[in-house]
KEPARO-779184 format. One line per 5 residues: their letters; for each residue x, y, z of C-alpha. Coordinates in nm, 2 decimals, decimal comma. Layout:
<pts>
a) X Y Z; ...
</pts>
This chain:
<pts>
migad) 0,00 0,00 0,00; 0,10 0,36 -0,04; 0,22 0,54 0,27; -0,04 0,64 0,53; 0,05 1,01 0,49
lalal) -0,02 1,01 0,12; -0,33 0,80 0,16; -0,47 1,04 0,42; -0,38 1,35 0,20; -0,56 1,19 -0,10
lvnrt) -0,86 1,11 0,12; -0,88 1,47 0,25; -0,86 1,60 -0,11; -1,14 1,36 -0,23; -1,36 1,46 0,06
amays) -1,31 1,83 -0,01; -1,40 1,78 -0,37; -1,71 1,59 -0,29; -1,84 1,85 -0,05; -1,75 2,15 -0,28
ahppt) -1,87 2,02 -0,61; -2,24 1,99 -0,55; -2,36 2,12 -0,21; -2,74 2,10 -0,14; -2,93 2,43 -0,11
yityr) -3,17 2,31 0,16; -3,19 1,99 0,37; -3,48 1,84 0,56; -3,45 1,54 0,79; -3,56 1,39 1,12
ertsv) -3,32 1,36 1,41; -3,35 1,16 1,73; -3,10 1,25 2,00; -3,05 1,07 2,33; -2,85 1,27 2,59
tvpsl) -2,73 1,07 2,90; -2,53 1,14 3,21; -2,48 0,78 3,33; -2,31 0,85 3,66; -2,60 1,08 3,77
grsqe) -2,88 0,88 3,62; -2,99 1,17 3,40; -3,12 1,14 3,05; -3,31 1,34 2,79; -3,47 1,23 2,46
idrsv) -3,50 1,48 2,17; -3,71 1,40 1,86; -3,72 1,68 1,59; -3,79 1,75 1,23; -3,54 1,99 1,09
alrna) -3,53 2,21 0,78; -3,21 2,40 0,72; -3,04 2,63 0,47; -2,71 2,47 0,40; -2,51 2,78 0,31
dnfav) -2,51 2,93 0,66; -2,65 2,64 0,87; -2,96 2,82 0,97; -3,23 2,57 1,08; -3,60 2,56 1,18
mhdlp) -3,64 2,28 1,43; -3,98 2,14 1,54; -4,00 1,92 1,85; -4,21 1,62 1,77; -4,49 1,53 1,80
hgatr) -4,64 1,87 1,89; -4,37 2,06 2,07; -4,19 2,39 2,04; -4,03 2,54 1,72; -3,68 2,67 1,75
tgeaf) -3,45 2,85 1,50; -3,07 2,87 1,49; -2,78 2,65 1,42; -2,88 2,28 1,36; -2,84 2,08 1,68
piipy) -2,62 1,89 1,76; -2,44 1,94 1,42; -2,54 1,99 1,06; -2,53 1,66 0,87; -2,36 1,81 0,57
fdpfs) -2,02 1,85 0,72; -1,67 1,79 0,59; -1,48 1,64 0,89; -1,14 1,74 0,75; -1,23 2,11 0,69
sftfa) -1,09 2,40 0,89; -1,39 2,41 1,12; -1,42 2,55 1,48; -1,60 2,37 1,75; -1,71 2,45 2,10
yyanl) -1,95 2,29 2,35; -2,10 2,35 2,69; -2,27 2,09 2,90; -2,42 2,08 3,25; -2,67 1,87 3,44
kaisi) -2,97 2,00 3,24; -2,85 2,08 2,89; -2,59 2,05 2,63; -2,50 2,32 2,38; -2,28 2,26 2,07
tlkrg) -2,15 2,53 1,83; -2,00 2,42 1,50; -1,86 2,67 1,25; -1,77 2,51 0,92; -1,46 2,64 0,75
apivf) -1,30 2,62 0,41; -1,21 2,27 0,28; -0,85 2,16 0,32; -0,67 2,05 0,01; -0,31 1,92 0,02
pipap) -0,09 1,99 -0,28; 0,01 1,66 -0,43; 0,32 1,71 -0,65; 0,35 1,53 -0,98; 0,60 1,24 -1,01
dpnad) 0,95 1,36 -1,06; 1,16 1,15 -1,29; 1,47 1,28 -1,13; 1,37 1,15 -0,78; 1,39 0,79 -0,67
vsvpy) 1,13 0,83 -0,40; 0,89 1,10 -0,26; 0,80 1,10 0,10; 0,50 1,31 0,18; 0,41 1,40 0,54
isfla) 0,16 1,60 0,73; 0,34 1,81 1,00; 0,04 1,83 1,24; -0,08 1,47 1,21; 0,09 1,13 1,23
psyap) -0,12 0,87 1,04; -0,06 0,50 1,04; -0,26 0,20 0,91; -0,47 0,00 1,14; -0,40 -0,38 1,14
dstpt) -0,72 -0,45 0,94; -0,66 -0,19 0,67; -0,65 -0,30 0,31; -0,58 -0,12 -0,02; -0,95 -0,12 -0,10
alhil) -1,09 -0,06 0,26; -0,86 0,18 0,43; -0,86 0,21 0,80; -0,63 0,49 0,93; -0,53 0,57 1,28
iaptp) -0,40 0,92 1,35; -0,21 1,07 1,63; -0,16 1,45 1,69; 0,19 1,60 1,68; 0,31 1,89 1,90
ldtgm) 0,19 2,12 1,62; -0,17 2,02 1,67; -0,36 2,23 1,92; -0,73 2,13 1,90; -0,97 1,89 1,73
ypsev) -0,82 1,64 1,50; -0,93 1,32 1,31; -0,80 1,03 1,52; -0,95 0,75 1,32; -1,09 0,71 0,97
qvdpt) -1,26 0,42 0,80; -1,31 0,46 0,42; -1,60 0,34 0,22; -1,44 0,11 -0,05; -1,70 0,20 -0,31
tglpa) -1,68 0,58 -0,29; -1,34 0,64 -0,14; -1,50 0,88 0,11; -1,51 0,85 0,49; -1,76 0,59 0,62
hivls) -1,67 0,65 0,98; -1,45 0,91 1,15; -1,36 0,99 1,50; -1,27 1,35 1,60; -1,07 1,39 1,92
dshsd) -0,96 1,68 2,12; -0,59 1,70 2,20; -0,67 1,88 2,53; -0,95 1,67 2,68; -1,13 1,33 2,65
mrigl) -1,39 1,48 2,41; -1,47 1,25 2,12; -1,71 1,28 1,83; -1,78 0,98 1,62; -1,95 1,04 1,28
tyrsi) -2,10 0,77 1,05; -2,16 0,87 0,69; -2,37 0,75 0,40; -2,45 0,86 0,05; -2,82 0,97 0,02
dgywv) -2,94 1,10 -0,32; -2,59 1,18 -0,42; -2,50 1,37 -0,10; -2,25 1,25 0,16; -2,42 1,31 0,49
vvrgv) -2,39 1,21 0,86; -2,64 0,95 0,95; -2,52 0,89 1,31; -2,32 1,10 1,55; -2,19 1,02 1,90
fsate) -2,06 1,29 2,13; -1,89 1,22 2,46; -1,70 1,44 2,70; -1,63 1,48 3,07; -1,77 1,79 3,23
halgf) -1,70 1,96 3,57; -1,97 2,15 3,76; -2,05 2,22 4,12; -1,76 2,00 4,24; -1,87 1,71 4,03
sfnvr) -1,71 1,54 3,73; -1,95 1,35 3,50; -1,95 1,21 3,15; -2,20 1,35 2,90; -2,29 1,14 2,60
avtry) -2,52 1,23 2,31; -2,62 0,99 2,03; -2,80 1,13 1,73; -2,96 0,94 1,44; -3,04 1,13 1,12
deftf) -3,29 0,99 0,86; -3,58 1,09 0,63; -3,36 1,31 0,43; -3,47 1,53 0,14; -3,28 1,79 -0,05
pttap) -3,52 2,05 -0,18; -3,41 2,33 -0,42; -3,66 2,58 -0,28; -3,70 2,69 0,08; -3,91 2,42 0,27
dpalm) -4,00 2,68 0,53; -4,06 3,06 0,49; -3,81 3,13 0,77; -3,53 3,00 0,55; -3,59 3,25 0,27
gtprp) -3,38 3,56 0,21; -3,11 3,73 0,40; -2,99 3,85 0,64; -2,99 3,54 0,86; -3,29 3,55 1,10
qatp) -3,24 3,59 1,47; -3,20 3,26 1,65; -3,45 3,16 1,92; -3,37 2,93 2,22
</pts>
């Protein structure tokens, strides 16, 4: 197999191309989120229908079956999300609620030099990540494990499994180099769009002298990708004011 650094760089580039070539204008879906704090015996179930404008991640969220309507950033994260992009991420969790903020950034594309007939070998590397192949990795079904280097200072992809049919991530784990926070994302192609169908968030929080693990599992389904606004609140600019 080719070196893990080159395999990861090519994967990042393929993913960036897939997300940039044909983004949806609007997305509708249903999400079911289970938030648990096992050590405290606390849990919360969230069942919502969501309609969002992909360009700025502004969503209209209806609690099902007959609950409140909220607007703002899609919770917990927008399903159209390039996990290798230059995103920023923040979260806050306590005994009653969890708040997640995701700001998608520009896609990352690594320059891949053309073969040089005057060189015997080229050795690419990524200075802020140290990838290696997992024992079960094969040339057609890549499984890459990634460690941060001293140059990494935040969220990084710590594990990637690649869909052998599309060559895009089937499952990715994002880790925080400063804490035990982990985000696991499972992807699938639906109507030609590569979207998250399951997300798992876990982190240890500290409040009122307690330390406790918060875990949120979200399932996404019933996707559609309309070309016109599925809700009047998603029409026009500027972006409407969010409501809690």
